[in-house]
C-alpha positions, 0 to 999 in steps of 0.5 A: 636220626643217624644209623647206629653202628656198634663201635669196636671196644678193643676188648676181645669177645667172649671166650670160646665155650667149647673147643673141639679138636679132631684127630683120626686114630686107627681110622676112627675119627676122634673128636675131643671136646672141652668146655660147655655143650649148650644152646650156644655151642651146639651148632659148632658140635653138630658141624664137627660131627657132620664134617666128612671123615673116614668111610664108613663113618666111625666117630668117638667123642671124648667127653672127659673135659666137658664141664656142662651138657644140656639138651642141646647136646643130647639132641646133637648126639641123637642126630649124629647117631642116626646119621652115622648109623645110616651111613654104615658107621657108628658113634661112641661117647667116651669118658663122660665126667660124672655130671655129663654121664648123669645127664646121659643116663637121665634121658636114656641116651647111654642105652641108645648110643654106645657110651664107654668109660674111657677113650681107649675102651671106645677105640677098642673094636 
């Protein structure tokens, strides 16, 4: 029996379901997300949150363009919160759409991690 190989169909793979852009504003790392946070994209988000940044690590995650989030996102944010806090920094979530905010509220994450209605408010001291 011949060893099977997957042929390249010439078609592009599935589109990225989560885009992550990292910038720094006034010494605060800002991750701007667009798309879905789920089992398939959670690892990318976890890696982005773990990337080295300013010390102490202060990070704002802009959720304005997140269209879906499941428990994978909750778990990633809890781990990042603990990691950043233990390093003397903090994590803030900014501008979650109503459906994402509802998910955060259902599990009580908005009482553990500072969640602000706008990016500007999250960046304010």
